mmCIF file of the protein (N, C-alpha, C, O) and its ligand, coordinates in Angstrom:
data_MODEL
# 
_entry.id   MODEL 
# 
loop_
_entity.id 
_entity.type 
_entity.pdbx_number_of_molecules 
1 polymer     1 
2 non-polymer 1 
# 
_entity_poly.entity_id                      1 
_entity_poly.type                           'polypeptide(L)' 
_entity_poly.nstd_linkage                   no 
_entity_poly.nstd_monomer                   no 
_entity_poly.pdbx_seq_one_letter_code       MASPINKEWHLAHRMPEKASMDQRIHWHVEHRKHCRCRPEIPLRVREEMEERGMR 
_entity_poly.pdbx_seq_one_letter_code_can   MASPINKEWHLAHRMPEKASMDQRIHWHVEHRKHCRCRPEIPLRVREEMEERGMR 
_entity_poly.pdbx_strand_id                 A 
# 
loop_
_entity_poly_seq.entity_id 
_entity_poly_seq.num 
_entity_poly_seq.mon_id 
_entity_poly_seq.hetero 
1 1  MET n 
1 2  ALA n 
1 3  SER n 
1 4  PRO n 
1 5  ILE n 
1 6  ASN n 
1 7  LYS n 
1 8  GLU n 
1 9  TRP n 
1 10 HIS n 
1 11 LEU n 
1 12 ALA n 
1 13 HIS n 
1 14 ARG n 
1 15 MET n 
1 16 PRO n 
1 17 GLU n 
1 18 LYS n 
1 19 ALA n 
1 20 SER n 
1 21 MET n 
1 22 ASP n 
1 23 GLN n 
1 24 ARG n 
1 25 ILE n 
1 26 HIS n 
1 27 TRP n 
1 28 HIS n 
1 29 VAL n 
1 30 GLU n 
1 31 HIS n 
1 32 ARG n 
1 33 LYS n 
1 34 HIS n 
1 35 CYS n 
1 36 ARG n 
1 37 CYS n 
1 38 ARG n 
1 39 PRO n 
1 40 GLU n 
1 41 ILE n 
1 42 PRO n 
1 43 LEU n 
1 44 ARG n 
1 45 VAL n 
1 46 ARG n 
1 47 GLU n 
1 48 GLU n 
1 49 MET n 
1 50 GLU n 
1 51 GLU n 
1 52 ARG n 
1 53 GLY n 
1 54 MET n 
1 55 ARG n 
# 
loop_
_struct_asym.id 
_struct_asym.entity_id 
A 1 
B 2 
# 
loop_
_chem_comp.id 
_chem_comp.type 
_chem_comp.mon_nstd_flag 
ALA 'L-peptide linking' y 
ARG 'L-peptide linking' y 
ASN 'L-peptide linking' y 
ASP 'L-peptide linking' y 
CYS 'L-peptide linking' y 
GLN 'L-peptide linking' y 
GLU 'L-peptide linking' y 
GLY 'peptide linking'   y 
HIS 'L-peptide linking' y 
ILE 'L-peptide linking' y 
LEU 'L-peptide linking' y 
LYS 'L-peptide linking' y 
MET 'L-peptide linking' y 
PRO 'L-peptide linking' y 
SER 'L-peptide linking' y 
TRP 'L-peptide linking' y 
VAL 'L-peptide linking' y 
ZN  non-polymer         . 
# 
_pdbx_entity_nonpoly.entity_id   2 
_pdbx_entity_nonpoly.name        ? 
_pdbx_entity_nonpoly.comp_id     ZN 
# 
_pdbx_nonpoly_scheme.asym_id         B 
_pdbx_nonpoly_scheme.entity_id       2 
_pdbx_nonpoly_scheme.mon_id          ZN 
_pdbx_nonpoly_scheme.ndb_seq_num     1 
_pdbx_nonpoly_scheme.pdb_seq_num     101 
_pdbx_nonpoly_scheme.auth_seq_num    101 
_pdbx_nonpoly_scheme.pdb_mon_id      ZN 
_pdbx_nonpoly_scheme.auth_mon_id     ZN 
_pdbx_nonpoly_scheme.pdb_strand_id   A 
_pdbx_nonpoly_scheme.pdb_ins_code    . 
# 
loop_
_atom_site.group_PDB 
_atom_site.id 
_atom_site.type_symbol 
_atom_site.label_atom_id 
_atom_site.label_alt_id 
_atom_site.label_comp_id 
_atom_site.label_asym_id 
_atom_site.label_entity_id 
_atom_site.label_seq_id 
_atom_site.pdbx_PDB_ins_code 
_atom_site.Cartn_x 
_atom_site.Cartn_y 
_atom_site.Cartn_z 
_atom_site.occupancy 
_atom_site.B_iso_or_equiv 
_atom_site.pdbx_formal_charge 
_atom_site.auth_seq_id 
_atom_site.auth_comp_id 
_atom_site.auth_asym_id 
_atom_site.auth_atom_id 
_atom_site.pdbx_PDB_model_num 
ATOM   1   N  N  . MET A 1 1  ? -11.791 -5.708  21.063  1.00 0.00 ? 1   MET A N  1 
ATOM   2   C  CA . MET A 1 1  ? -12.065 -5.060  19.809  1.00 0.00 ? 1   MET A CA 1 
ATOM   3   C  C  . MET A 1 1  ? -10.855 -5.404  18.832  1.00 0.00 ? 1   MET A C  1 
ATOM   4   O  O  . MET A 1 1  ? -9.688  -5.256  19.196  1.00 0.00 ? 1   MET A O  1 
ATOM   5   N  N  . ALA A 1 2  ? -11.173 -5.829  17.684  1.00 0.00 ? 2   ALA A N  1 
ATOM   6   C  CA . ALA A 1 2  ? -10.034 -6.267  16.723  1.00 0.00 ? 2   ALA A CA 1 
ATOM   7   C  C  . ALA A 1 2  ? -9.457  -5.006  16.259  1.00 0.00 ? 2   ALA A C  1 
ATOM   8   O  O  . ALA A 1 2  ? -10.135 -4.039  15.910  1.00 0.00 ? 2   ALA A O  1 
ATOM   9   N  N  . SER A 1 3  ? -8.054  -5.057  16.269  1.00 0.00 ? 3   SER A N  1 
ATOM   10  C  CA . SER A 1 3  ? -7.340  -3.976  15.667  1.00 0.00 ? 3   SER A CA 1 
ATOM   11  C  C  . SER A 1 3  ? -7.444  -3.871  14.152  1.00 0.00 ? 3   SER A C  1 
ATOM   12  O  O  . SER A 1 3  ? -7.307  -4.897  13.486  1.00 0.00 ? 3   SER A O  1 
ATOM   13  N  N  . PRO A 1 4  ? -7.662  -2.784  13.604  1.00 0.00 ? 4   PRO A N  1 
ATOM   14  C  CA . PRO A 1 4  ? -7.690  -2.564  12.136  1.00 0.00 ? 4   PRO A CA 1 
ATOM   15  C  C  . PRO A 1 4  ? -6.405  -2.797  11.540  1.00 0.00 ? 4   PRO A C  1 
ATOM   16  O  O  . PRO A 1 4  ? -6.318  -2.712  10.315  1.00 0.00 ? 4   PRO A O  1 
ATOM   17  N  N  . ILE A 1 5  ? -5.448  -3.065  12.194  1.00 0.00 ? 5   ILE A N  1 
ATOM   18  C  CA . ILE A 1 5  ? -4.187  -3.202  11.369  1.00 0.00 ? 5   ILE A CA 1 
ATOM   19  C  C  . ILE A 1 5  ? -3.904  -4.668  11.329  1.00 0.00 ? 5   ILE A C  1 
ATOM   20  O  O  . ILE A 1 5  ? -4.000  -5.340  12.355  1.00 0.00 ? 5   ILE A O  1 
ATOM   21  N  N  . ASN A 1 6  ? -3.572  -5.170  10.226  1.00 0.00 ? 6   ASN A N  1 
ATOM   22  C  CA . ASN A 1 6  ? -3.377  -6.630  9.948   1.00 0.00 ? 6   ASN A CA 1 
ATOM   23  C  C  . ASN A 1 6  ? -1.836  -6.690  10.178  1.00 0.00 ? 6   ASN A C  1 
ATOM   24  O  O  . ASN A 1 6  ? -1.054  -6.557  9.237   1.00 0.00 ? 6   ASN A O  1 
ATOM   25  N  N  . LYS A 1 7  ? -1.434  -6.891  11.444  1.00 0.00 ? 7   LYS A N  1 
ATOM   26  C  CA . LYS A 1 7  ? 0.020   -6.949  11.708  1.00 0.00 ? 7   LYS A CA 1 
ATOM   27  C  C  . LYS A 1 7  ? 0.846   -8.135  10.876  1.00 0.00 ? 7   LYS A C  1 
ATOM   28  O  O  . LYS A 1 7  ? 1.998   -7.992  10.464  1.00 0.00 ? 7   LYS A O  1 
ATOM   29  N  N  . GLU A 1 8  ? 0.151   -9.163  10.734  1.00 0.00 ? 8   GLU A N  1 
ATOM   30  C  CA . GLU A 1 8  ? 0.913   -10.282 10.085  1.00 0.00 ? 8   GLU A CA 1 
ATOM   31  C  C  . GLU A 1 8  ? 1.090   -9.934  8.633   1.00 0.00 ? 8   GLU A C  1 
ATOM   32  O  O  . GLU A 1 8  ? 2.063   -10.333 7.993   1.00 0.00 ? 8   GLU A O  1 
ATOM   33  N  N  . TRP A 1 9  ? 0.211   -9.241  8.158   1.00 0.00 ? 9   TRP A N  1 
ATOM   34  C  CA . TRP A 1 9  ? 0.532   -8.929  6.574   1.00 0.00 ? 9   TRP A CA 1 
ATOM   35  C  C  . TRP A 1 9  ? 1.579   -7.883  6.628   1.00 0.00 ? 9   TRP A C  1 
ATOM   36  O  O  . TRP A 1 9  ? 2.465   -7.960  5.777   1.00 0.00 ? 9   TRP A O  1 
ATOM   37  N  N  . HIS A 1 10 ? 1.622   -6.888  7.516   1.00 0.00 ? 10  HIS A N  1 
ATOM   38  C  CA . HIS A 1 10 ? 2.533   -5.903  7.416   1.00 0.00 ? 10  HIS A CA 1 
ATOM   39  C  C  . HIS A 1 10 ? 3.880   -6.471  7.734   1.00 0.00 ? 10  HIS A C  1 
ATOM   40  O  O  . HIS A 1 10 ? 4.853   -5.988  7.157   1.00 0.00 ? 10  HIS A O  1 
ATOM   41  N  N  . LEU A 1 11 ? 4.032   -7.400  8.552   1.00 0.00 ? 11  LEU A N  1 
ATOM   42  C  CA . LEU A 1 11 ? 5.358   -8.071  8.888   1.00 0.00 ? 11  LEU A CA 1 
ATOM   43  C  C  . LEU A 1 11 ? 5.840   -8.836  7.501   1.00 0.00 ? 11  LEU A C  1 
ATOM   44  O  O  . LEU A 1 11 ? 7.010   -8.813  7.117   1.00 0.00 ? 11  LEU A O  1 
ATOM   45  N  N  . ALA A 1 12 ? 4.963   -9.394  6.932   1.00 0.00 ? 12  ALA A N  1 
ATOM   46  C  CA . ALA A 1 12 ? 5.260   -10.183 5.713   1.00 0.00 ? 12  ALA A CA 1 
ATOM   47  C  C  . ALA A 1 12 ? 5.566   -9.427  4.538   1.00 0.00 ? 12  ALA A C  1 
ATOM   48  O  O  . ALA A 1 12 ? 6.317   -9.891  3.679   1.00 0.00 ? 12  ALA A O  1 
ATOM   49  N  N  . HIS A 1 13 ? 4.945   -8.091  4.416   1.00 0.00 ? 13  HIS A N  1 
ATOM   50  C  CA . HIS A 1 13 ? 5.049   -7.210  3.504   1.00 0.00 ? 13  HIS A CA 1 
ATOM   51  C  C  . HIS A 1 13 ? 5.798   -5.924  3.672   1.00 0.00 ? 13  HIS A C  1 
ATOM   52  O  O  . HIS A 1 13 ? 5.207   -4.874  3.419   1.00 0.00 ? 13  HIS A O  1 
ATOM   53  N  N  . ARG A 1 14 ? 6.895   -5.907  4.027   1.00 0.00 ? 14  ARG A N  1 
ATOM   54  C  CA . ARG A 1 14 ? 7.592   -4.610  4.429   1.00 0.00 ? 14  ARG A CA 1 
ATOM   55  C  C  . ARG A 1 14 ? 7.739   -3.812  3.104   1.00 0.00 ? 14  ARG A C  1 
ATOM   56  O  O  . ARG A 1 14 ? 7.825   -4.413  2.033   1.00 0.00 ? 14  ARG A O  1 
ATOM   57  N  N  . MET A 1 15 ? 7.765   -2.548  3.173   1.00 0.00 ? 15  MET A N  1 
ATOM   58  C  CA . MET A 1 15 ? 7.941   -1.640  2.054   1.00 0.00 ? 15  MET A CA 1 
ATOM   59  C  C  . MET A 1 15 ? 9.567   -1.729  1.849   1.00 0.00 ? 15  MET A C  1 
ATOM   60  O  O  . MET A 1 15 ? 10.328  -1.564  2.803   1.00 0.00 ? 15  MET A O  1 
ATOM   61  N  N  . PRO A 1 16 ? 10.006  -1.989  0.591   1.00 0.00 ? 16  PRO A N  1 
ATOM   62  C  CA . PRO A 1 16 ? 11.522  -2.004  0.644   1.00 0.00 ? 16  PRO A CA 1 
ATOM   63  C  C  . PRO A 1 16 ? 11.919  -0.621  0.817   1.00 0.00 ? 16  PRO A C  1 
ATOM   64  O  O  . PRO A 1 16 ? 11.122  0.217   0.395   1.00 0.00 ? 16  PRO A O  1 
ATOM   65  N  N  . GLU A 1 17 ? 13.126  -0.165  1.420   1.00 0.00 ? 17  GLU A N  1 
ATOM   66  C  CA . GLU A 1 17 ? 13.739  0.998   1.666   1.00 0.00 ? 17  GLU A CA 1 
ATOM   67  C  C  . GLU A 1 17 ? 13.558  2.047   0.430   1.00 0.00 ? 17  GLU A C  1 
ATOM   68  O  O  . GLU A 1 17 ? 13.025  3.154   0.495   1.00 0.00 ? 17  GLU A O  1 
ATOM   69  N  N  . LYS A 1 18 ? 14.158  1.396   -0.754  1.00 0.00 ? 18  LYS A N  1 
ATOM   70  C  CA . LYS A 1 18 ? 14.205  2.168   -1.843  1.00 0.00 ? 18  LYS A CA 1 
ATOM   71  C  C  . LYS A 1 18 ? 13.306  1.507   -2.940  1.00 0.00 ? 18  LYS A C  1 
ATOM   72  O  O  . LYS A 1 18 ? 13.723  1.012   -3.988  1.00 0.00 ? 18  LYS A O  1 
ATOM   73  N  N  . ALA A 1 19 ? 12.054  1.576   -2.542  1.00 0.00 ? 19  ALA A N  1 
ATOM   74  C  CA . ALA A 1 19 ? 11.225  0.835   -3.444  1.00 0.00 ? 19  ALA A CA 1 
ATOM   75  C  C  . ALA A 1 19 ? 10.887  1.677   -4.695  1.00 0.00 ? 19  ALA A C  1 
ATOM   76  O  O  . ALA A 1 19 ? 10.738  2.898   -4.684  1.00 0.00 ? 19  ALA A O  1 
ATOM   77  N  N  . SER A 1 20 ? 10.788  0.882   -5.757  1.00 0.00 ? 20  SER A N  1 
ATOM   78  C  CA . SER A 1 20 ? 10.436  1.525   -7.149  1.00 0.00 ? 20  SER A CA 1 
ATOM   79  C  C  . SER A 1 20 ? 8.878   1.956   -7.245  1.00 0.00 ? 20  SER A C  1 
ATOM   80  O  O  . SER A 1 20 ? 8.056   1.540   -6.429  1.00 0.00 ? 20  SER A O  1 
ATOM   81  N  N  . MET A 1 21 ? 8.583   2.712   -8.172  1.00 0.00 ? 21  MET A N  1 
ATOM   82  C  CA . MET A 1 21 ? 7.168   3.195   -8.157  1.00 0.00 ? 21  MET A CA 1 
ATOM   83  C  C  . MET A 1 21 ? 6.222   1.864   -8.358  1.00 0.00 ? 21  MET A C  1 
ATOM   84  O  O  . MET A 1 21 ? 5.156   1.721   -7.759  1.00 0.00 ? 21  MET A O  1 
ATOM   85  N  N  . ASP A 1 22 ? 6.708   1.012   -9.188  1.00 0.00 ? 22  ASP A N  1 
ATOM   86  C  CA . ASP A 1 22 ? 5.942   -0.209  -9.285  1.00 0.00 ? 22  ASP A CA 1 
ATOM   87  C  C  . ASP A 1 22 ? 5.771   -0.871  -8.047  1.00 0.00 ? 22  ASP A C  1 
ATOM   88  O  O  . ASP A 1 22 ? 4.626   -1.204  -7.743  1.00 0.00 ? 22  ASP A O  1 
ATOM   89  N  N  . GLN A 1 23 ? 6.766   -1.137  -7.230  1.00 0.00 ? 23  GLN A N  1 
ATOM   90  C  CA . GLN A 1 23 ? 6.792   -1.754  -5.899  1.00 0.00 ? 23  GLN A CA 1 
ATOM   91  C  C  . GLN A 1 23 ? 5.773   -0.940  -5.007  1.00 0.00 ? 23  GLN A C  1 
ATOM   92  O  O  . GLN A 1 23 ? 4.898   -1.508  -4.354  1.00 0.00 ? 23  GLN A O  1 
ATOM   93  N  N  . ARG A 1 24 ? 5.939   0.363   -5.025  1.00 0.00 ? 24  ARG A N  1 
ATOM   94  C  CA . ARG A 1 24 ? 5.065   1.212   -4.122  1.00 0.00 ? 24  ARG A CA 1 
ATOM   95  C  C  . ARG A 1 24 ? 3.533   1.083   -4.589  1.00 0.00 ? 24  ARG A C  1 
ATOM   96  O  O  . ARG A 1 24 ? 2.654   0.907   -3.745  1.00 0.00 ? 24  ARG A O  1 
ATOM   97  N  N  . ILE A 1 25 ? 3.279   1.162   -5.771  1.00 0.00 ? 25  ILE A N  1 
ATOM   98  C  CA . ILE A 1 25 ? 1.916   0.793   -6.324  1.00 0.00 ? 25  ILE A CA 1 
ATOM   99  C  C  . ILE A 1 25 ? 1.521   -0.576  -5.739  1.00 0.00 ? 25  ILE A C  1 
ATOM   100 O  O  . ILE A 1 25 ? 0.474   -0.720  -5.107  1.00 0.00 ? 25  ILE A O  1 
ATOM   101 N  N  . HIS A 1 26 ? 2.331   -1.508  -5.954  1.00 0.00 ? 26  HIS A N  1 
ATOM   102 C  CA . HIS A 1 26 ? 1.732   -2.831  -5.739  1.00 0.00 ? 26  HIS A CA 1 
ATOM   103 C  C  . HIS A 1 26 ? 1.514   -3.057  -4.198  1.00 0.00 ? 26  HIS A C  1 
ATOM   104 O  O  . HIS A 1 26 ? 0.571   -3.716  -3.761  1.00 0.00 ? 26  HIS A O  1 
ATOM   105 N  N  . TRP A 1 27 ? 2.468   -2.453  -3.412  1.00 0.00 ? 27  TRP A N  1 
ATOM   106 C  CA . TRP A 1 27 ? 2.293   -2.536  -2.006  1.00 0.00 ? 27  TRP A CA 1 
ATOM   107 C  C  . TRP A 1 27 ? 0.952   -1.892  -1.645  1.00 0.00 ? 27  TRP A C  1 
ATOM   108 O  O  . TRP A 1 27 ? 0.168   -2.443  -0.871  1.00 0.00 ? 27  TRP A O  1 
ATOM   109 N  N  . HIS A 1 28 ? 0.738   -0.855  -2.154  1.00 0.00 ? 28  HIS A N  1 
ATOM   110 C  CA . HIS A 1 28 ? -0.593  -0.066  -1.612  1.00 0.00 ? 28  HIS A CA 1 
ATOM   111 C  C  . HIS A 1 28 ? -1.744  -0.645  -2.164  1.00 0.00 ? 28  HIS A C  1 
ATOM   112 O  O  . HIS A 1 28 ? -2.779  -0.478  -1.520  1.00 0.00 ? 28  HIS A O  1 
ATOM   113 N  N  . VAL A 1 29 ? -1.819  -1.409  -3.404  1.00 0.00 ? 29  VAL A N  1 
ATOM   114 C  CA . VAL A 1 29 ? -2.856  -2.102  -3.797  1.00 0.00 ? 29  VAL A CA 1 
ATOM   115 C  C  . VAL A 1 29 ? -3.188  -3.349  -2.979  1.00 0.00 ? 29  VAL A C  1 
ATOM   116 O  O  . VAL A 1 29 ? -4.348  -3.561  -2.627  1.00 0.00 ? 29  VAL A O  1 
ATOM   117 N  N  . GLU A 1 30 ? -2.158  -4.199  -2.663  1.00 0.00 ? 30  GLU A N  1 
ATOM   118 C  CA . GLU A 1 30 ? -2.233  -5.243  -1.874  1.00 0.00 ? 30  GLU A CA 1 
ATOM   119 C  C  . GLU A 1 30 ? -2.710  -4.927  -0.518  1.00 0.00 ? 30  GLU A C  1 
ATOM   120 O  O  . GLU A 1 30 ? -3.611  -5.587  0.001   1.00 0.00 ? 30  GLU A O  1 
ATOM   121 N  N  . HIS A 1 31 ? -2.077  -3.842  0.132   1.00 0.00 ? 31  HIS A N  1 
ATOM   122 C  CA . HIS A 1 31 ? -2.466  -3.352  1.314   1.00 0.00 ? 31  HIS A CA 1 
ATOM   123 C  C  . HIS A 1 31 ? -3.693  -3.136  1.573   1.00 0.00 ? 31  HIS A C  1 
ATOM   124 O  O  . HIS A 1 31 ? -4.125  -3.429  2.688   1.00 0.00 ? 31  HIS A O  1 
ATOM   125 N  N  . ARG A 1 32 ? -4.484  -2.602  0.642   1.00 0.00 ? 32  ARG A N  1 
ATOM   126 C  CA . ARG A 1 32 ? -5.876  -2.328  0.777   1.00 0.00 ? 32  ARG A CA 1 
ATOM   127 C  C  . ARG A 1 32 ? -6.756  -3.428  0.755   1.00 0.00 ? 32  ARG A C  1 
ATOM   128 O  O  . ARG A 1 32 ? -7.875  -3.336  1.259   1.00 0.00 ? 32  ARG A O  1 
ATOM   129 N  N  . LYS A 1 33 ? -6.321  -4.546  0.173   1.00 0.00 ? 33  LYS A N  1 
ATOM   130 C  CA . LYS A 1 33 ? -7.060  -5.792  -0.026  1.00 0.00 ? 33  LYS A CA 1 
ATOM   131 C  C  . LYS A 1 33 ? -6.950  -6.344  1.537   1.00 0.00 ? 33  LYS A C  1 
ATOM   132 O  O  . LYS A 1 33 ? -7.918  -6.894  2.063   1.00 0.00 ? 33  LYS A O  1 
ATOM   133 N  N  . HIS A 1 34 ? -5.771  -6.166  2.194   1.00 0.00 ? 34  HIS A N  1 
ATOM   134 C  CA . HIS A 1 34 ? -5.599  -7.051  3.282   1.00 0.00 ? 34  HIS A CA 1 
ATOM   135 C  C  . HIS A 1 34 ? -5.616  -6.308  4.700   1.00 0.00 ? 34  HIS A C  1 
ATOM   136 O  O  . HIS A 1 34 ? -5.560  -6.987  5.726   1.00 0.00 ? 34  HIS A O  1 
ATOM   137 N  N  . CYS A 1 35 ? -5.684  -5.106  4.749   1.00 0.00 ? 35  CYS A N  1 
ATOM   138 C  CA . CYS A 1 35 ? -5.611  -4.278  5.853   1.00 0.00 ? 35  CYS A CA 1 
ATOM   139 C  C  . CYS A 1 35 ? -6.340  -3.103  5.906   1.00 0.00 ? 35  CYS A C  1 
ATOM   140 O  O  . CYS A 1 35 ? -6.561  -2.499  4.857   1.00 0.00 ? 35  CYS A O  1 
ATOM   141 N  N  . ARG A 1 36 ? -6.780  -2.654  7.046   1.00 0.00 ? 36  ARG A N  1 
ATOM   142 C  CA . ARG A 1 36 ? -7.670  -1.193  7.125   1.00 0.00 ? 36  ARG A CA 1 
ATOM   143 C  C  . ARG A 1 36 ? -7.018  -0.281  7.815   1.00 0.00 ? 36  ARG A C  1 
ATOM   144 O  O  . ARG A 1 36 ? -7.684  0.545   8.441   1.00 0.00 ? 36  ARG A O  1 
ATOM   145 N  N  . CYS A 1 37 ? -5.713  -0.235  7.848   1.00 0.00 ? 37  CYS A N  1 
ATOM   146 C  CA . CYS A 1 37 ? -5.248  0.808   8.827   1.00 0.00 ? 37  CYS A CA 1 
ATOM   147 C  C  . CYS A 1 37 ? -4.930  2.075   8.066   1.00 0.00 ? 37  CYS A C  1 
ATOM   148 O  O  . CYS A 1 37 ? -4.444  3.070   8.604   1.00 0.00 ? 37  CYS A O  1 
ATOM   149 N  N  . ARG A 1 38 ? -5.238  1.979   6.757   1.00 0.00 ? 38  ARG A N  1 
ATOM   150 C  CA . ARG A 1 38 ? -5.249  3.278   5.803   1.00 0.00 ? 38  ARG A CA 1 
ATOM   151 C  C  . ARG A 1 38 ? -3.951  4.161   6.004   1.00 0.00 ? 38  ARG A C  1 
ATOM   152 O  O  . ARG A 1 38 ? -4.107  5.282   6.487   1.00 0.00 ? 38  ARG A O  1 
ATOM   153 N  N  . PRO A 1 39 ? -2.860  3.791   5.715   1.00 0.00 ? 39  PRO A N  1 
ATOM   154 C  CA . PRO A 1 39 ? -1.763  4.726   5.772   1.00 0.00 ? 39  PRO A CA 1 
ATOM   155 C  C  . PRO A 1 39 ? -1.905  5.548   4.560   1.00 0.00 ? 39  PRO A C  1 
ATOM   156 O  O  . PRO A 1 39 ? -2.318  5.071   3.503   1.00 0.00 ? 39  PRO A O  1 
ATOM   157 N  N  . GLU A 1 40 ? -1.532  6.904   4.718   1.00 0.00 ? 40  GLU A N  1 
ATOM   158 C  CA . GLU A 1 40 ? -1.639  7.770   3.648   1.00 0.00 ? 40  GLU A CA 1 
ATOM   159 C  C  . GLU A 1 40 ? -1.016  7.293   2.430   1.00 0.00 ? 40  GLU A C  1 
ATOM   160 O  O  . GLU A 1 40 ? 0.122   6.825   2.474   1.00 0.00 ? 40  GLU A O  1 
ATOM   161 N  N  . ILE A 1 41 ? -1.654  7.371   1.367   1.00 0.00 ? 41  ILE A N  1 
ATOM   162 C  CA . ILE A 1 41 ? -0.846  6.877   -0.041  1.00 0.00 ? 41  ILE A CA 1 
ATOM   163 C  C  . ILE A 1 41 ? -0.320  8.269   -0.420  1.00 0.00 ? 41  ILE A C  1 
ATOM   164 O  O  . ILE A 1 41 ? -1.026  9.277   -0.418  1.00 0.00 ? 41  ILE A O  1 
ATOM   165 N  N  . PRO A 1 42 ? 1.061   8.233   -0.767  1.00 0.00 ? 42  PRO A N  1 
ATOM   166 C  CA . PRO A 1 42 ? 1.700   9.494   -1.211  1.00 0.00 ? 42  PRO A CA 1 
ATOM   167 C  C  . PRO A 1 42 ? 1.146   10.022  -2.368  1.00 0.00 ? 42  PRO A C  1 
ATOM   168 O  O  . PRO A 1 42 ? 0.789   9.236   -3.246  1.00 0.00 ? 42  PRO A O  1 
ATOM   169 N  N  . LEU A 1 43 ? 0.996   11.356  -2.538  1.00 0.00 ? 43  LEU A N  1 
ATOM   170 C  CA . LEU A 1 43 ? 0.317   12.020  -3.658  1.00 0.00 ? 43  LEU A CA 1 
ATOM   171 C  C  . LEU A 1 43 ? 1.006   11.290  -4.979  1.00 0.00 ? 43  LEU A C  1 
ATOM   172 O  O  . LEU A 1 43 ? 0.288   10.886  -5.893  1.00 0.00 ? 43  LEU A O  1 
ATOM   173 N  N  . ARG A 1 44 ? 2.433   11.152  -5.015  1.00 0.00 ? 44  ARG A N  1 
ATOM   174 C  CA . ARG A 1 44 ? 3.123   10.705  -6.108  1.00 0.00 ? 44  ARG A CA 1 
ATOM   175 C  C  . ARG A 1 44 ? 2.516   9.352   -6.682  1.00 0.00 ? 44  ARG A C  1 
ATOM   176 O  O  . ARG A 1 44 ? 2.356   9.101   -7.877  1.00 0.00 ? 44  ARG A O  1 
ATOM   177 N  N  . VAL A 1 45 ? 2.221   8.565   -5.657  1.00 0.00 ? 45  VAL A N  1 
ATOM   178 C  CA . VAL A 1 45 ? 1.672   7.077   -5.887  1.00 0.00 ? 45  VAL A CA 1 
ATOM   179 C  C  . VAL A 1 45 ? 0.287   7.229   -6.352  1.00 0.00 ? 45  VAL A C  1 
ATOM   180 O  O  . VAL A 1 45 ? -0.099  6.630   -7.355  1.00 0.00 ? 45  VAL A O  1 
ATOM   181 N  N  . ARG A 1 46 ? -0.461  7.983   -5.688  1.00 0.00 ? 46  ARG A N  1 
ATOM   182 C  CA . ARG A 1 46 ? -1.781  8.105   -6.283  1.00 0.00 ? 46  ARG A CA 1 
ATOM   183 C  C  . ARG A 1 46 ? -1.965  8.594   -7.569  1.00 0.00 ? 46  ARG A C  1 
ATOM   184 O  O  . ARG A 1 46 ? -2.879  8.174   -8.278  1.00 0.00 ? 46  ARG A O  1 
ATOM   185 N  N  . GLU A 1 47 ? -1.045  9.588   -7.996  1.00 0.00 ? 47  GLU A N  1 
ATOM   186 C  CA . GLU A 1 47 ? -1.096  10.159  -9.525  1.00 0.00 ? 47  GLU A CA 1 
ATOM   187 C  C  . GLU A 1 47 ? -0.787  9.069   -10.323 1.00 0.00 ? 47  GLU A C  1 
ATOM   188 O  O  . GLU A 1 47 ? -1.509  8.772   -11.275 1.00 0.00 ? 47  GLU A O  1 
ATOM   189 N  N  . GLU A 1 48 ? 0.280   8.396   -10.017 1.00 0.00 ? 48  GLU A N  1 
ATOM   190 C  CA . GLU A 1 48 ? 0.793   7.256   -11.007 1.00 0.00 ? 48  GLU A CA 1 
ATOM   191 C  C  . GLU A 1 48 ? -0.339  6.256   -11.049 1.00 0.00 ? 48  GLU A C  1 
ATOM   192 O  O  . GLU A 1 48 ? -0.619  5.738   -12.130 1.00 0.00 ? 48  GLU A O  1 
ATOM   193 N  N  . MET A 1 49 ? -1.009  5.948   -9.959  1.00 0.00 ? 49  MET A N  1 
ATOM   194 C  CA . MET A 1 49 ? -2.077  4.953   -10.002 1.00 0.00 ? 49  MET A CA 1 
ATOM   195 C  C  . MET A 1 49 ? -3.322  5.426   -10.932 1.00 0.00 ? 49  MET A C  1 
ATOM   196 O  O  . MET A 1 49 ? -3.957  4.641   -11.635 1.00 0.00 ? 49  MET A O  1 
ATOM   197 N  N  . GLU A 1 50 ? -3.557  6.681   -10.847 1.00 0.00 ? 50  GLU A N  1 
ATOM   198 C  CA . GLU A 1 50 ? -4.545  7.361   -11.848 1.00 0.00 ? 50  GLU A CA 1 
ATOM   199 C  C  . GLU A 1 50 ? -4.283  7.123   -13.210 1.00 0.00 ? 50  GLU A C  1 
ATOM   200 O  O  . GLU A 1 50 ? -5.054  6.659   -14.051 1.00 0.00 ? 50  GLU A O  1 
ATOM   201 N  N  . GLU A 1 51 ? -2.939  7.542   -13.362 1.00 0.00 ? 51  GLU A N  1 
ATOM   202 C  CA . GLU A 1 51 ? -2.390  7.502   -14.989 1.00 0.00 ? 51  GLU A CA 1 
ATOM   203 C  C  . GLU A 1 51 ? -2.570  6.081   -15.406 1.00 0.00 ? 51  GLU A C  1 
ATOM   204 O  O  . GLU A 1 51 ? -2.860  5.837   -16.577 1.00 0.00 ? 51  GLU A O  1 
ATOM   205 N  N  . ARG A 1 52 ? -2.413  5.082   -14.490 1.00 0.00 ? 52  ARG A N  1 
ATOM   206 C  CA . ARG A 1 52 ? -2.580  3.664   -15.018 1.00 0.00 ? 52  ARG A CA 1 
ATOM   207 C  C  . ARG A 1 52 ? -3.921  3.147   -14.834 1.00 0.00 ? 52  ARG A C  1 
ATOM   208 O  O  . ARG A 1 52 ? -4.177  1.954   -14.995 1.00 0.00 ? 52  ARG A O  1 
ATOM   209 N  N  . GLY A 1 53 ? -4.848  4.080   -14.477 1.00 0.00 ? 53  GLY A N  1 
ATOM   210 C  CA . GLY A 1 53 ? -6.377  3.680   -14.709 1.00 0.00 ? 53  GLY A CA 1 
ATOM   211 C  C  . GLY A 1 53 ? -6.770  2.851   -13.350 1.00 0.00 ? 53  GLY A C  1 
ATOM   212 O  O  . GLY A 1 53 ? -7.696  2.041   -13.364 1.00 0.00 ? 53  GLY A O  1 
ATOM   213 N  N  . MET A 1 54 ? -5.972  3.125   -12.144 1.00 0.00 ? 54  MET A N  1 
ATOM   214 C  CA . MET A 1 54 ? -6.353  2.341   -11.039 1.00 0.00 ? 54  MET A CA 1 
ATOM   215 C  C  . MET A 1 54 ? -6.959  3.230   -9.966  1.00 0.00 ? 54  MET A C  1 
ATOM   216 O  O  . MET A 1 54 ? -6.612  4.411   -9.951  1.00 0.00 ? 54  MET A O  1 
ATOM   217 N  N  . ARG A 1 55 ? -7.813  2.794   -9.086  1.00 0.00 ? 55  ARG A N  1 
ATOM   218 C  CA . ARG A 1 55 ? -8.241  3.710   -8.131  1.00 0.00 ? 55  ARG A CA 1 
ATOM   219 C  C  . ARG A 1 55 ? -7.971  3.272   -6.589  1.00 0.00 ? 55  ARG A C  1 
ATOM   220 O  O  . ARG A 1 55 ? -8.313  4.013   -5.667  1.00 0.00 ? 55  ARG A O  1 
HETATM 221 ZN ZN . ZN  B 2 .  ? -1.993  -1.565  7.171   1.00 0.00 2 101 ZN  A ZN 1 
# 
């Protein structure tokens, strides 16, 4: 059975330790396109995405 985690993507796209809000949003948007492991998107990031009209 295939793992839902796209390990290669994760290895190539590590979240920077002190990521800015822009970087975090970008990471989660890209993550959803490439991987199905669904880490929880932090509330603060979700709010910011909604303010920007993203879902
Ligand atoms: Zn993932």
